[in-house]
Structure formats: C-alpha cells, structure tokens
N, CA, C, O and the ligand as a Tripos MOL2 file, in Angstrom:
@<TRIPOS>MOLECULE
protein
  305   303    77     0     0
PROTEIN
NO_CHARGES

@<TRIPOS>ATOM
      1 N         -47.3390  -44.2210   57.6290 N.3       1 MET1
      2 CA        -46.4950  -45.3510   57.9960 C.3       1 MET1
      3 C         -46.4270  -45.4870   59.5210 C.2       1 MET1
      4 O         -46.2320  -44.4980   60.2280 O.2       1 MET1
      5 N         -46.5830  -46.6700   60.0050 N.am      2 SER2
      6 CA        -46.5280  -46.8780   61.4480 C.3       2 SER2
      7 C         -45.2090  -47.5300   61.8430 C.2       2 SER2
      8 O         -45.0810  -48.0400   62.9560 O.2       2 SER2
      9 N         -44.2420  -47.5190   60.9570 N.am      3 GLY3
     10 CA        -42.9740  -48.1700   61.2350 C.3       3 GLY3
     11 C         -42.1830  -47.4770   62.3290 C.2       3 GLY3
     12 O         -41.3540  -48.1000   62.9920 O.2       3 GLY3
     13 N         -42.4390  -46.1810   62.5180 N.am      4 GLN4
     14 CA        -41.6850  -45.4490   63.5240 C.3       4 GLN4
     15 C         -41.9500  -45.9910   64.9190 C.2       4 GLN4
     16 O         -41.0480  -46.0280   65.7560 O.2       4 GLN4
     17 N         -43.1720  -46.4070   65.1670 N.am      5 PHE5
     18 CA        -43.5020  -46.9100   66.4920 C.3       5 PHE5
     19 C         -42.7290  -48.1820   66.8030 C.2       5 PHE5
     20 O         -42.3160  -48.4040   67.9410 O.2       5 PHE5
     21 N         -42.5380  -48.9950   65.8100 N.am      6 GLU6
     22 CA        -41.8570  -50.2580   66.0550 C.3       6 GLU6
     23 C         -40.3820  -50.0380   66.3460 C.2       6 GLU6
     24 O         -39.7580  -50.8270   67.0540 O.2       6 GLU6
     25 N         -39.8300  -48.9700   65.8000 N.am      7 SER7
     26 CA        -38.4120  -48.7290   66.0410 C.3       7 SER7
     27 C         -38.1910  -48.2880   67.4840 C.2       7 SER7
     28 O         -37.0780  -48.3970   67.9970 O.2       7 SER7
     29 N         -39.2410  -47.7890   68.1480 N.am      8 LEU8
     30 CA        -39.1040  -47.4100   69.5470 C.3       8 LEU8
     31 C         -38.9280  -48.6450   70.4180 C.2       8 LEU8
     32 O         -38.1930  -48.6210   71.4060 O.2       8 LEU8
     33 N         -39.5980  -49.7050   70.0510 N.am      9 ARG9
     34 CA        -39.4310  -50.9370   70.8080 C.3       9 ARG9
     35 C         -38.1970  -51.6550   70.3090 C.2       9 ARG9
     36 O         -37.8700  -51.6150   69.1230 O.2       9 ARG9
     37 N         -37.5130  -52.3150   71.2350 N.am     10 ALA10
     38 CA        -36.2780  -52.9990   70.8590 C.3      10 ALA10
     39 C         -36.6150  -54.3430   70.2500 C.2      10 ALA10
     40 O         -36.5180  -55.3750   70.9140 O.2      10 ALA10
     41 N         -37.0100  -54.3350   68.9910 N.am     11 SER11
     42 CA        -37.3200  -55.6080   68.3520 C.3      11 SER11
     43 C         -36.0740  -56.2280   67.7480 C.2      11 SER11
     44 O         -36.0280  -57.4310   67.4920 O.2      11 SER11
     45 N         -35.0650  -55.4010   67.5230 N.am     12 SER12
     46 CA        -33.7960  -55.9620   67.0730 C.3      12 SER12
     47 C         -32.6680  -55.1030   67.6160 C.2      12 SER12
     48 O         -32.7270  -53.8740   67.5680 O.2      12 SER12
     49 N         -31.6590  -55.7510   68.1230 N.am     13 LEU13
     50 CA        -30.5180  -55.0530   68.7120 C.3      13 LEU13
     51 C         -29.2320  -55.6050   68.1140 C.2      13 LEU13
     52 O         -29.1900  -56.7090   67.5710 O.2      13 LEU13
     53 N         -28.1910  -54.8000   68.2340 N.am     14 TYR14
     54 CA        -26.9080  -55.2460   67.7100 C.3      14 TYR14
     55 C         -26.3280  -56.3300   68.6200 C.2      14 TYR14
     56 O         -26.2090  -56.1500   69.8320 O.2      14 TYR14
     57 N         -25.9740  -57.4450   68.0110 N.am     15 CYS15
     58 CA        -25.3770  -58.5420   68.7650 C.3      15 CYS15
     59 C         -23.9070  -58.6340   68.3990 C.2      15 CYS15
     60 O         -23.5420  -58.7470   67.2280 O.2      15 CYS15
     61 N         -23.0660  -58.5810   69.4350 N.am     16 ARG16
     62 CA        -21.6250  -58.6080   69.1690 C.3      16 ARG16
     63 C         -21.1790  -59.9820   68.6880 C.2      16 ARG16
     64 O         -20.2500  -60.1060   67.8900 O.2      16 ARG16
     65 N         -21.8510  -61.0010   69.1830 N.am     17 ARG17
     66 CA        -21.4890  -62.3580   68.7580 C.3      17 ARG17
     67 C         -21.7970  -62.5810   67.2840 C.2      17 ARG17
     68 O         -20.9900  -63.1370   66.5390 O.2      17 ARG17
     69 N         -22.9920  -62.1310   66.8790 N.am     18 CYS18
     70 CA        -23.3960  -62.3420   65.4870 C.3      18 CYS18
     71 C         -22.8010  -61.2710   64.5720 C.2      18 CYS18
     72 O         -22.7370  -61.4540   63.3570 O.2      18 CYS18
     73 N         -22.3630  -60.1500   65.1630 N.am     19 GLY19
     74 CA        -21.7370  -59.1030   64.3720 C.3      19 GLY19
     75 C         -22.7220  -58.2860   63.5630 C.2      19 GLY19
     76 O         -22.3320  -57.6070   62.6130 O.2      19 GLY19
     77 N         -24.0100  -58.3440   63.9320 N.am     20 GLN20
     78 CA        -25.0130  -57.5680   63.2170 C.3      20 GLN20
     79 C         -26.2390  -57.3980   64.0990 C.2      20 GLN20
     80 O         -26.3520  -58.0300   65.1490 O.2      20 GLN20
     81 N         -27.1540  -56.5430   63.6640 N.am     21 ALA21
     82 CA        -28.3940  -56.3580   64.3980 C.3      21 ALA21
     83 C         -29.2580  -57.6000   64.2310 C.2      21 ALA21
     84 O         -29.5390  -58.0380   63.1150 O.2      21 ALA21
     85 N         -29.6680  -58.1520   65.3560 N.am     22 MET22
     86 CA        -30.4370  -59.3860   65.3240 C.3      22 MET22
     87 C         -31.7820  -59.1820   66.0110 C.2      22 MET22
     88 O         -31.8840  -58.3790   66.9390 O.2      22 MET22
     89 N         -32.8130  -59.8930   65.5710 N.am     23 PRO23
     90 CA        -34.0750  -59.8570   66.3000 C.3      23 PRO23
     91 C         -33.8900  -60.4240   67.6960 C.2      23 PRO23
     92 O         -33.1540  -61.3930   67.8860 O.2      23 PRO23
     93 N         -34.5550  -59.8230   68.6670 N.am     24 VAL24
     94 CA        -34.3490  -60.2560   70.0390 C.3      24 VAL24
     95 C         -35.6630  -60.7270   70.6500 C.2      24 VAL24
     96 O         -36.7580  -60.4100   70.1860 O.2      24 VAL24
     97 N         -35.4900  -61.4950   71.7100 N.am     25 ARG25
     98 CA        -36.6410  -61.9590   72.4760 C.3      25 ARG25
     99 C         -36.6110  -61.2970   73.8430 C.2      25 ARG25
    100 O         -35.5680  -61.2280   74.4930 O.2      25 ARG25
    101 N         -37.7590  -60.8140   74.2670 N.am     26 GLU26
    102 CA        -37.8540  -60.1660   75.5670 C.3      26 GLU26
    103 C         -38.1370  -61.2250   76.6270 C.2      26 GLU26
    104 O         -39.0470  -62.0410   76.4800 O.2      26 GLU26
    105 N         -37.3540  -61.1980   77.6850 N.am     27 ARG27
    106 CA        -37.5420  -62.1690   78.7530 C.3      27 ARG27
    107 C         -37.5920  -61.4380   80.0860 C.2      27 ARG27
    108 O         -36.7440  -60.5950   80.3780 O.2      27 ARG27
    109 N         -38.5840  -61.7660   80.8780 N.am     28 LEU28
    110 CA        -38.7050  -61.1500   82.1900 C.3      28 LEU28
    111 C         -37.5930  -61.6640   83.0870 C.2      28 LEU28
    112 O         -37.5020  -62.8580   83.3720 O.2      28 LEU28
    113 N         -36.7530  -60.7400   83.5250 N.am     29 LEU29
    114 CA        -35.5600  -61.1450   84.2640 C.3      29 LEU29
    115 C         -35.7650  -61.0130   85.7670 C.2      29 LEU29
    116 O         -35.3950  -61.9040   86.5310 O.2      29 LEU29
    117 N         -36.3580  -59.8950   86.1870 N.am     30 LEU30
    118 CA        -36.4460  -59.6260   87.6180 C.3      30 LEU30
    119 C         -37.6980  -58.8030   87.8880 C.2      30 LEU30
    120 O         -38.0150  -57.8630   87.1580 O.2      30 LEU30
    121 N         -38.3920  -59.1700   88.9360 N.am     31 VAL31
    122 CA        -39.5950  -58.4240   89.3090 C.3      31 VAL31
    123 C         -39.3570  -57.7500   90.6490 C.2      31 VAL31
    124 O         -39.1270  -58.4200   91.6560 O.2      31 VAL31
    125 N         -39.4130  -56.4470   90.6610 N.am     32 LEU32
    126 CA        -39.2370  -55.6740   91.8830 C.3      32 LEU32
    127 C         -40.5550  -54.9920   92.2140 C.2      32 LEU32
    128 O         -41.4320  -54.8880   91.3560 O.2      32 LEU32
    129 N         -40.7050  -54.5240   93.4550 N.am     33 PRO33
    130 CA        -41.9890  -53.9020   93.8410 C.3      33 PRO33
    131 C         -42.3740  -52.7180   92.9650 C.2      33 PRO33
    132 O         -43.5600  -52.4790   92.7380 O.2      33 PRO33
    133 N         -41.3880  -51.9750   92.4710 N.am     34 ASP34
    134 CA        -41.7160  -50.7680   91.7100 C.3      34 ASP34
    135 C         -41.3260  -50.8490   90.2510 C.2      34 ASP34
    136 O         -41.5730  -49.9180   89.4840 O.2      34 ASP34
    137 N         -40.7180  -51.9580   89.8630 N.am     35 LYS35
    138 CA        -40.3470  -52.0560   88.4470 C.3      35 LYS35
    139 C         -40.0260  -53.5050   88.0840 C.2      35 LYS35
    140 O         -39.8460  -54.3660   88.9460 O.2      35 LYS35
    141 N         -39.9650  -53.7340   86.7910 N.am     36 GLU36
    142 CA        -39.5800  -55.0440   86.2830 C.3      36 GLU36
    143 C         -38.4130  -54.8580   85.3310 C.2      36 GLU36
    144 O         -38.3310  -53.8600   84.6150 O.2      36 GLU36
    145 N         -37.5230  -55.8210   85.3310 N.am     37 ILE37
    146 CA        -36.3600  -55.7350   84.4570 C.3      37 ILE37
    147 C         -36.4530  -56.8440   83.4160 C.2      37 ILE37
    148 O         -36.6110  -58.0220   83.7380 O.2      37 ILE37
    149 N         -36.3530  -56.4340   82.1790 N.am     38 TYR38
    150 CA        -36.4400  -57.3890   81.0780 C.3      38 TYR38
    151 C         -35.0740  -57.5760   80.4450 C.2      38 TYR38
    152 O         -34.2790  -56.6410   80.3440 O.2      38 TYR38
    153 N         -34.8270  -58.7860   80.0280 N.am     39 ASP39
    154 CA        -33.5850  -59.1250   79.3650 C.3      39 ASP39
    155 C         -33.8880  -59.3540   77.8900 C.2      39 ASP39
    156 O         -34.9110  -59.9460   77.5460 O.2      39 ASP39
    157 N         -33.0080  -58.8900   77.0300 N.am     40 TYR40
    158 CA        -33.1850  -59.1110   75.6020 C.3      40 TYR40
    159 C         -32.1760  -60.1360   75.1190 C.2      40 TYR40
    160 O         -30.9660  -59.9580   75.2580 O.2      40 TYR40
    161 N         -32.6930  -61.2020   74.5550 N.am     41 LEU41
    162 CA        -31.8220  -62.2740   74.0940 C.3      41 LEU41
    163 C         -31.8220  -62.3260   72.5740 C.2      41 LEU41
    164 O         -32.8720  -62.2530   71.9340 O.2      41 LEU41
    165 N         -30.6380  -62.4540   72.0120 N.am     42 CYS42
    166 CA        -30.4990  -62.6010   70.5750 C.3      42 CYS42
    167 C         -31.1510  -63.9180   70.1470 C.2      42 CYS42
    168 O         -30.9250  -64.9620   70.7600 O.2      42 CYS42
    169 N         -31.9580  -63.8550   69.0930 N.am     43 THR43
    170 CA        -32.6080  -65.0840   68.6410 C.3      43 THR43
    171 C         -31.6420  -65.9670   67.8500 C.2      43 THR43
    172 O         -31.9390  -67.1290   67.5720 O.2      43 THR43
    173 N         -30.4860  -65.4080   67.4910 N.am     44 GLY44
    174 CA        -29.5270  -66.1980   66.7380 C.3      44 GLY44
    175 C         -28.6440  -67.0460   67.6300 C.2      44 GLY44
    176 O         -28.4380  -68.2300   67.3600 O.2      44 GLY44
    177 N         -28.1130  -66.4420   68.7070 N.am     45 CYS45
    178 CA        -27.1680  -67.1610   69.5480 C.3      45 CYS45
    179 C         -27.6160  -67.2000   71.0040 C.2      45 CYS45
    180 O         -26.9140  -67.7570   71.8480 O.2      45 CYS45
    181 N         -28.7710  -66.6200   71.3120 N.am     46 ALA46
    182 CA        -29.3330  -66.6310   72.6640 C.3      46 ALA46
    183 C         -28.4610  -65.8740   73.6530 C.2      46 ALA46
    184 O         -28.5870  -66.0690   74.8620 O.2      46 ALA46
    185 N         -27.5810  -65.0160   73.1590 N.am     47 ASP47
    186 CA        -26.7660  -64.2080   74.0440 C.3      47 ASP47
    187 C         -27.5770  -62.9850   74.4880 C.2      47 ASP47
    188 O         -28.4500  -62.5040   73.7660 O.2      47 ASP47
    189 N         -27.2680  -62.4990   75.6830 N.am     48 SER48
    190 CA        -27.9600  -61.3130   76.1680 C.3      48 SER48
    191 C         -27.3840  -60.0800   75.4840 C.2      48 SER48
    192 O         -26.1800  -59.8330   75.5520 O.2      48 SER48
    193 N         -28.2380  -59.3120   74.8300 N.am     49 VAL49
    194 CA        -27.7420  -58.1530   74.0960 C.3      49 VAL49
    195 C         -28.2280  -56.8440   74.7010 C.2      49 VAL49
    196 O         -27.8720  -55.7700   74.2160 O.2      49 VAL49
    197 N         -29.0310  -56.9180   75.7470 N.am     50 GLY50
    198 CA        -29.4920  -55.6780   76.3670 C.3      50 GLY50
    199 C         -30.5230  -55.9390   77.4350 C.2      50 GLY50
    200 O         -31.0710  -57.0350   77.5500 O.2      50 GLY50
    201 N         -30.7750  -54.9010   78.2200 N.am     51 GLN51
    202 CA        -31.7750  -55.0030   79.2730 C.3      51 GLN51
    203 C         -32.6220  -53.7510   79.2810 C.2      51 GLN51
    204 O         -32.2150  -52.6990   78.7880 O.2      51 GLN51
    205 N         -33.8070  -53.8830   79.8480 N.am     52 ARG52
    206 CA        -34.6960  -52.7350   79.9120 C.3      52 ARG52
    207 C         -35.4250  -52.7730   81.2350 C.2      52 ARG52
    208 O         -35.8420  -53.8320   81.7050 O.2      52 ARG52
    209 N         -35.5740  -51.5970   81.8310 N.am     53 GLU53
    210 CA        -36.3320  -51.4960   83.0660 C.3      53 GLU53
    211 C         -37.6970  -50.8920   82.7700 C.2      53 GLU53
    212 O         -37.8050  -49.8860   82.0690 O.2      53 GLU53
    213 N         -38.7210  -51.5100   83.3030 N.am     54 VAL54
    214 CA        -40.0700  -50.9730   83.1560 C.3      54 VAL54
    215 C         -40.5300  -50.5350   84.5330 C.2      54 VAL54
    216 O         -40.6830  -51.3530   85.4400 O.2      54 VAL54
    217 N         -40.7480  -49.2500   84.6790 N.am     55 THR55
    218 CA        -41.1290  -48.7270   85.9860 C.3      55 THR55
    219 C         -42.6100  -48.9510   86.2410 C.2      55 THR55
    220 O         -43.3660  -49.3210   85.3430 O.2      55 THR55
    221 N         -43.0050  -48.7160   87.4870 N.am     56 ALA56
    222 CA        -44.3890  -48.9810   87.8810 C.3      56 ALA56
    223 C         -45.3770  -48.1930   87.0260 C.2      56 ALA56
    224 O         -46.4590  -48.6840   86.7040 O.2      56 ALA56
    225 N         -45.0030  -46.9810   86.6640 N.am     57 GLY57
    226 CA        -45.9000  -46.1660   85.8500 C.3      57 GLY57
    227 C         -46.1710  -46.8120   84.5070 C.2      57 GLY57
    228 O         -47.2990  -46.7920   84.0140 O.2      57 GLY57
    229 N         -45.1270  -47.3890   83.9120 N.am     58 GLU58
    230 CA        -45.3050  -48.0560   82.6290 C.3      58 GLU58
    231 C         -46.0590  -49.3600   82.7970 C.2      58 GLU58
    232 O         -46.8090  -49.7770   81.9140 O.2      58 GLU58
    233 N         -45.8520  -50.0050   83.9450 N.am     59 LEU59
    234 CA        -46.4930  -51.2920   84.1780 C.3      59 LEU59
    235 C         -48.0030  -51.1620   84.1890 C.2      59 LEU59
    236 O         -48.7160  -52.0900   83.8090 O.2      59 LEU59
    237 N         -48.4900  -50.0110   84.6240 N.am     60 LEU60
    238 CA        -49.9330  -49.8110   84.6570 C.3      60 LEU60
    239 C         -50.5140  -49.9540   83.2620 C.2      60 LEU60
    240 O         -51.6120  -50.4790   83.0810 O.2      60 LEU60
    241 N         -49.7640  -49.4820   82.2840 N.am     61 HIS61
    242 CA        -50.2590  -49.5790   80.9070 C.3      61 HIS61
    243 C         -50.1410  -50.9960   80.3770 C.2      61 HIS61
    244 O         -50.8640  -51.3990   79.4660 O.2      61 HIS61
    245 N         -49.2190  -51.7430   80.9630 N.am     62 ARG62
    246 CA        -48.9810  -53.0890   80.4490 C.3      62 ARG62
    247 C         -49.7590  -54.1480   81.2120 C.2      62 ARG62
    248 O         -49.6570  -55.3380   80.9110 O.2      62 ARG62
    249 N         -50.5300  -53.7210   82.1890 N.am     63 ARG63
    250 CA        -51.2260  -54.6980   83.0230 C.3      63 ARG63
    251 C         -52.3800  -55.3200   82.2380 C.2      63 ARG63
    252 O         -53.5360  -54.9240   82.3890 O.2      63 ARG63
    253 N         -52.0550  -56.2690   81.4260 N.am     64 VAL64
    254 CA        -53.0680  -56.9370   80.6130 C.3      64 VAL64
    255 C         -53.2990  -58.3540   81.1060 C.2      64 VAL64
    256 O         -54.4310  -58.8260   81.2040 O.2      64 VAL64
    257 N         -52.1960  -59.0150   81.4110 N.am     65 ALA65
    258 CA        -52.3120  -60.3890   81.8840 C.3      65 ALA65
    259 C         -52.5500  -60.4090   83.3930 C.2      65 ALA65
    260 O         -52.0580  -59.5300   84.1010 O.2      65 ALA65
    261 N         -53.2820  -61.3800   83.8910 N.am     66 PRO66
    262 CA        -53.5840  -61.4570   85.3160 C.3      66 PRO66
    263 C         -52.3680  -61.7990   86.1660 C.2      66 PRO66
    264 O         -52.3520  -61.4720   87.3520 O.2      66 PRO66
    265 N         -51.3810  -62.4240   85.6210 N.am     67 GLY67
    266 CA        -50.2250  -62.8160   86.4070 C.3      67 GLY67
    267 C         -48.9420  -62.5240   85.6760 C.2      67 GLY67
    268 O         -48.9640  -62.1770   84.4950 O.2      67 GLY67
    269 N         -47.8080  -62.6600   86.3650 N.am     68 PRO68
    270 CA        -46.5150  -62.3930   85.7300 C.3      68 PRO68
    271 C         -46.1150  -63.4690   84.7390 C.2      68 PRO68
    272 O         -45.2570  -63.2450   83.8860 O.2      68 PRO68
    273 N         -46.7260  -64.6270   84.8460 N.am     69 ARG69
    274 CA        -46.3340  -65.7190   83.9600 C.3      69 ARG69
    275 C         -47.2230  -65.7650   82.7240 C.2      69 ARG69
    276 O         -48.4200  -65.4840   82.7920 O.2      69 ARG69
    277 N         -46.6470  -66.1080   81.6470 N.am     70 ASN70
    278 CA        -47.4050  -66.2330   80.4090 C.3      70 ASN70
    279 C         -48.1720  -67.5650   80.4280 C.2      70 ASN70
    280 O         -47.5580  -68.6310   80.4230 O.2      70 ASN70
    281 N         -49.4850  -67.5070   80.4490 N.am     71 PRO71
    282 CA        -50.2630  -68.7430   80.5680 C.3      71 PRO71
    283 C         -50.2250  -69.6040   79.3220 C.2      71 PRO71
    284 O         -50.4750  -70.8070   79.3940 O.2      71 PRO71
    285 N         -49.9190  -69.0120   78.1900 N.am     72 SER72
    286 CA        -49.9110  -69.8070   76.9600 C.3      72 SER72
    287 C         -48.5810  -69.6500   76.2430 C.2      72 SER72
    288 O         -48.4130  -68.7310   75.4420 O.2      72 SER72
    289 N         -47.6430  -70.5300   76.5210 N.am     73 PRO73
    290 CA        -46.3110  -70.4370   75.8920 C.3      73 PRO73
    291 C         -46.3270  -70.7230   74.4020 C.2      73 PRO73
    292 O         -45.3350  -70.4870   73.7130 O.2      73 PRO73
    293 N         -47.4270  -71.2220   73.9050 N.am     74 HIS74
    294 CA        -47.4810  -71.5470   72.4810 C.3      74 HIS74
    295 C         -47.9470  -70.3690   71.6450 C.2      74 HIS74
    296 O         -48.1440  -70.4870   70.4360 O.2      74 HIS74
    297 N         -48.1220  -69.2120   72.3150 N.am     75 LEU75
    298 CA        -48.6060  -68.0500   71.5870 C.3      75 LEU75
    299 C         -47.6540  -67.6810   70.4550 C.2      75 LEU75
    300 O         -48.0950  -67.3070   69.3680 O.2      75 LEU75
    301 N         -46.3570  -67.7860   70.7060 N.am     76 ARG76
    302 CA        -45.4110  -67.4230   69.6650 C.3      76 ARG76
    303 C         -44.5030  -68.5380   69.3400 C.2      76 ARG76
    304 O         -43.6370  -68.3980   68.4760 O.2      76 ARG76
    305 ZN        -26.3880  -63.2250   68.3950 Zn       77 ZN77
@<TRIPOS>BOND
     1     1     2 1
     2     2     3 1
     3     3     4 2
     4     3     5 am
     5     5     6 1
     6     6     7 1
     7     7     8 2
     8     7     9 am
     9     9    10 1
    10    10    11 1
    11    11    12 2
    12    11    13 am
    13    13    14 1
    14    14    15 1
    15    15    16 2
    16    15    17 am
    17    17    18 1
    18    18    19 1
    19    19    20 2
    20    19    21 am
    21    21    22 1
    22    22    23 1
    23    23    24 2
    24    23    25 am
    25    25    26 1
    26    26    27 1
    27    27    28 2
    28    27    29 am
    29    29    30 1
    30    30    31 1
    31    31    32 2
    32    31    33 am
    33    33    34 1
    34    34    35 1
    35    35    36 2
    36    35    37 am
    37    37    38 1
    38    38    39 1
    39    39    40 2
    40    39    41 am
    41    41    42 1
    42    42    43 1
    43    43    44 2
    44    43    45 am
    45    45    46 1
    46    46    47 1
    47    47    48 2
    48    47    49 am
    49    49    50 1
    50    50    51 1
    51    51    52 2
    52    51    53 am
    53    53    54 1
    54    54    55 1
    55    55    56 2
    56    55    57 am
    57    57    58 1
    58    58    59 1
    59    59    60 2
    60    59    61 am
    61    61    62 1
    62    62    63 1
    63    63    64 2
    64    63    65 am
    65    65    66 1
    66    66    67 1
    67    67    68 2
    68    67    69 am
    69    69    70 1
    70    70    71 1
    71    71    72 2
    72    71    73 am
    73    73    74 1
    74    74    75 1
    75    75    76 2
    76    75    77 am
    77    77    78 1
    78    78    79 1
    79    79    80 2
    80    79    81 am
    81    81    82 1
    82    82    83 1
    83    83    84 2
    84    83    85 am
    85    85    86 1
    86    86    87 1
    87    87    88 2
    88    87    89 am
    89    89    90 1
    90    90    91 1
    91    91    92 2
    92    91    93 am
    93    93    94 1
    94    94    95 1
    95    95    96 2
    96    95    97 am
    97    97    98 1
    98    98    99 1
    99    99   100 2
   100    99   101 am
   101   101   102 1
   102   102   103 1
   103   103   104 2
   104   103   105 am
   105   105   106 1
   106   106   107 1
   107   107   108 2
   108   107   109 am
   109   109   110 1
   110   110   111 1
   111   111   112 2
   112   111   113 am
   113   113   114 1
   114   114   115 1
   115   115   116 2
   116   115   117 am
   117   117   118 1
   118   118   119 1
   119   119   120 2
   120   119   121 am
   121   121   122 1
   122   122   123 1
   123   123   124 2
   124   123   125 am
   125   125   126 1
   126   126   127 1
   127   127   128 2
   128   127   129 am
   129   129   130 1
   130   130   131 1
   131   131   132 2
   132   131   133 am
   133   133   134 1
   134   134   135 1
   135   135   136 2
   136   135   137 am
   137   137   138 1
   138   138   139 1
   139   139   140 2
   140   139   141 am
   141   141   142 1
   142   142   143 1
   143   143   144 2
   144   143   145 am
   145   145   146 1
   146   146   147 1
   147   147   148 2
   148   147   149 am
   149   149   150 1
   150   150   151 1
   151   151   152 2
   152   151   153 am
   153   153   154 1
   154   154   155 1
   155   155   156 2
   156   155   157 am
   157   157   158 1
   158   158   159 1
   159   159   160 2
   160   159   161 am
   161   161   162 1
   162   162   163 1
   163   163   164 2
   164   163   165 am
   165   165   166 1
   166   166   167 1
   167   167   168 2
   168   167   169 am
   169   169   170 1
   170   170   171 1
   171   171   172 2
   172   171   173 am
   173   173   174 1
   174   174   175 1
   175   175   176 2
   176   175   177 am
   177   177   178 1
   178   178   179 1
   179   179   180 2
   180   179   181 am
   181   181   182 1
   182   182   183 1
   183   183   184 2
   184   183   185 am
   185   185   186 1
   186   186   187 1
   187   187   188 2
   188   187   189 am
   189   189   190 1
   190   190   191 1
   191   191   192 2
   192   191   193 am
   193   193   194 1
   194   194   195 1
   195   195   196 2
   196   195   197 am
   197   197   198 1
   198   198   199 1
   199   199   200 2
   200   199   201 am
   201   201   202 1
   202   202   203 1
   203   203   204 2
   204   203   205 am
   205   205   206 1
   206   206   207 1
   207   207   208 2
   208   207   209 am
   209   209   210 1
   210   210   211 1
   211   211   212 2
   212   211   213 am
   213   213   214 1
   214   214   215 1
   215   215   216 2
   216   215   217 am
   217   217   218 1
   218   218   219 1
   219   219   220 2
   220   219   221 am
   221   221   222 1
   222   222   223 1
   223   223   224 2
   224   223   225 am
   225   225   226 1
   226   226   227 1
   227   227   228 2
   228   227   229 am
   229   229   230 1
   230   230   231 1
   231   231   232 2
   232   231   233 am
   233   233   234 1
   234   234   235 1
   235   235   236 2
   236   235   237 am
   237   237   238 1
   238   238   239 1
   239   239   240 2
   240   239   241 am
   241   241   242 1
   242   242   243 1
   243   243   244 2
   244   243   245 am
   245   245   246 1
   246   246   247 1
   247   247   248 2
   248   247   249 am
   249   249   250 1
   250   250   251 1
   251   251   252 2
   252   251   253 am
   253   253   254 1
   254   254   255 1
   255   255   256 2
   256   255   257 am
   257   257   258 1
   258   258   259 1
   259   259   260 2
   260   259   261 am
   261   261   262 1
   262   262   263 1
   263   263   264 2
   264   263   265 am
   265   265   266 1
   266   266   267 1
   267   267   268 2
   268   267   269 am
   269   269   270 1
   270   270   271 1
   271   271   272 2
   272   271   273 am
   273   273   274 1
   274   274   275 1
   275   275   276 2
   276   275   277 am
   277   277   278 1
   278   278   279 1
   279   279   280 2
   280   279   281 am
   281   281   282 1
   282   282   283 1
   283   283   284 2
   284   283   285 am
   285   285   286 1
   286   286   287 1
   287   287   288 2
   288   287   289 am
   289   289   290 1
   290   290   291 1
   291   291   292 2
   292   291   293 am
   293   293   294 1
   294   294   295 1
   295   295   296 2
   296   295   297 am
   297   297   298 1
   298   298   299 1
   299   299   300 2
   300   299   301 am
   301   301   302 1
   302   302   303 1
   303   303   304 2
@<TRIPOS>SUBSTRUCTURE
     1 MET1         2 RESIDUE 1 A MET
     2 SER2         6 RESIDUE 1 A SER
     3 GLY3        10 RESIDUE 1 A GLY
     4 GLN4        14 RESIDUE 1 A GLN
     5 PHE5        18 RESIDUE 1 A PHE
     6 GLU6        22 RESIDUE 1 A GLU
     7 SER7        26 RESIDUE 1 A SER
     8 LEU8        30 RESIDUE 1 A LEU
     9 ARG9        34 RESIDUE 1 A ARG
    10 ALA10       38 RESIDUE 1 A ALA
    11 SER11       42 RESIDUE 1 A SER
    12 SER12       46 RESIDUE 1 A SER
    13 LEU13       50 RESIDUE 1 A LEU
    14 TYR14       54 RESIDUE 1 A TYR
    15 CYS15       58 RESIDUE 1 A CYS
    16 ARG16       62 RESIDUE 1 A ARG
    17 ARG17       66 RESIDUE 1 A ARG
    18 CYS18       70 RESIDUE 1 A CYS
    19 GLY19       74 RESIDUE 1 A GLY
    20 GLN20       78 RESIDUE 1 A GLN
    21 ALA21       82 RESIDUE 1 A ALA
    22 MET22       86 RESIDUE 1 A MET
    23 PRO23       90 RESIDUE 1 A PRO
    24 VAL24       94 RESIDUE 1 A VAL
    25 ARG25       98 RESIDUE 1 A ARG
    26 GLU26      102 RESIDUE 1 A GLU
    27 ARG27      106 RESIDUE 1 A ARG
    28 LEU28      110 RESIDUE 1 A LEU
    29 LEU29      114 RESIDUE 1 A LEU
    30 LEU30      118 RESIDUE 1 A LEU
    31 VAL31      122 RESIDUE 1 A VAL
    32 LEU32      126 RESIDUE 1 A LEU
    33 PRO33      130 RESIDUE 1 A PRO
    34 ASP34      134 RESIDUE 1 A ASP
    35 LYS35      138 RESIDUE 1 A LYS
    36 GLU36      142 RESIDUE 1 A GLU
    37 ILE37      146 RESIDUE 1 A ILE
    38 TYR38      150 RESIDUE 1 A TYR
    39 ASP39      154 RESIDUE 1 A ASP
    40 TYR40      158 RESIDUE 1 A TYR
    41 LEU41      162 RESIDUE 1 A LEU
    42 CYS42      166 RESIDUE 1 A CYS
    43 THR43      170 RESIDUE 1 A THR
    44 GLY44      174 RESIDUE 1 A GLY
    45 CYS45      178 RESIDUE 1 A CYS
    46 ALA46      182 RESIDUE 1 A ALA
    47 ASP47      186 RESIDUE 1 A ASP
    48 SER48      190 RESIDUE 1 A SER
    49 VAL49      194 RESIDUE 1 A VAL
    50 GLY50      198 RESIDUE 1 A GLY
    51 GLN51      202 RESIDUE 1 A GLN
    52 ARG52      206 RESIDUE 1 A ARG
    53 GLU53      210 RESIDUE 1 A GLU
    54 VAL54      214 RESIDUE 1 A VAL
    55 THR55      218 RESIDUE 1 A THR
    56 ALA56      222 RESIDUE 1 A ALA
    57 GLY57      226 RESIDUE 1 A GLY
    58 GLU58      230 RESIDUE 1 A GLU
    59 LEU59      234 RESIDUE 1 A LEU
    60 LEU60      238 RESIDUE 1 A LEU
    61 HIS61      242 RESIDUE 1 A HIS
    62 ARG62      246 RESIDUE 1 A ARG
    63 ARG63      250 RESIDUE 1 A ARG
    64 VAL64      254 RESIDUE 1 A VAL
    65 ALA65      258 RESIDUE 1 A ALA
    66 PRO66      262 RESIDUE 1 A PRO
    67 GLY67      266 RESIDUE 1 A GLY
    68 PRO68      270 RESIDUE 1 A PRO
    69 ARG69      274 RESIDUE 1 A ARG
    70 ASN70      278 RESIDUE 1 A ASN
    71 PRO71      282 RESIDUE 1 A PRO
    72 SER72      286 RESIDUE 1 A SER
    73 PRO73      290 RESIDUE 1 A PRO
    74 HIS74      294 RESIDUE 1 A HIS
    75 LEU75      298 RESIDUE 1 A LEU
    76 ARG76      302 RESIDUE 1 A ARG
    77 ZN77       305 GROUP 0 **** ****
C-alpha cells in the first residue's frame, strides 16, 4: 500500500470553519532566498488552515518547473 506516503503530505487538514478535515489547496504564499512558504486553503470555505515552509534543500528536489509561476492553470 502506498497510502502512507500520501498521509505525509497535507492533502487534507482540519478546518475549524467546516468542523472537519477538509481537502486543501496548496498556494505559494511567499518566496524567500532560502525558502518558500506555502499556504493551505480549505477547498470548502477557502479559509487558511495551515502553512508550510519549504527550505532550500527541499526546493532542490522540487525544482521541476522553470519558474515560480504555474504556466498552465488548467492542469487541475
Ligand atoms: Zn473549510
């Protein structure tokens, strides 16, 4: 089973507004020289339910796209 890996990523977080764990959307909030800060928004009420910092070391693994902006917003 590969379900354990998905639980490591914050695909759903508890939302106080909705009163239950809700699927969240990751949004790039802030870009710093050594890290990026992501905001997690509840897909039910669009409230912010959490944040995550990605340090430069992790960014190296995530360097897939050529730029910080998503070139194809219709992907999802
Ligand atoms: Zn919510």
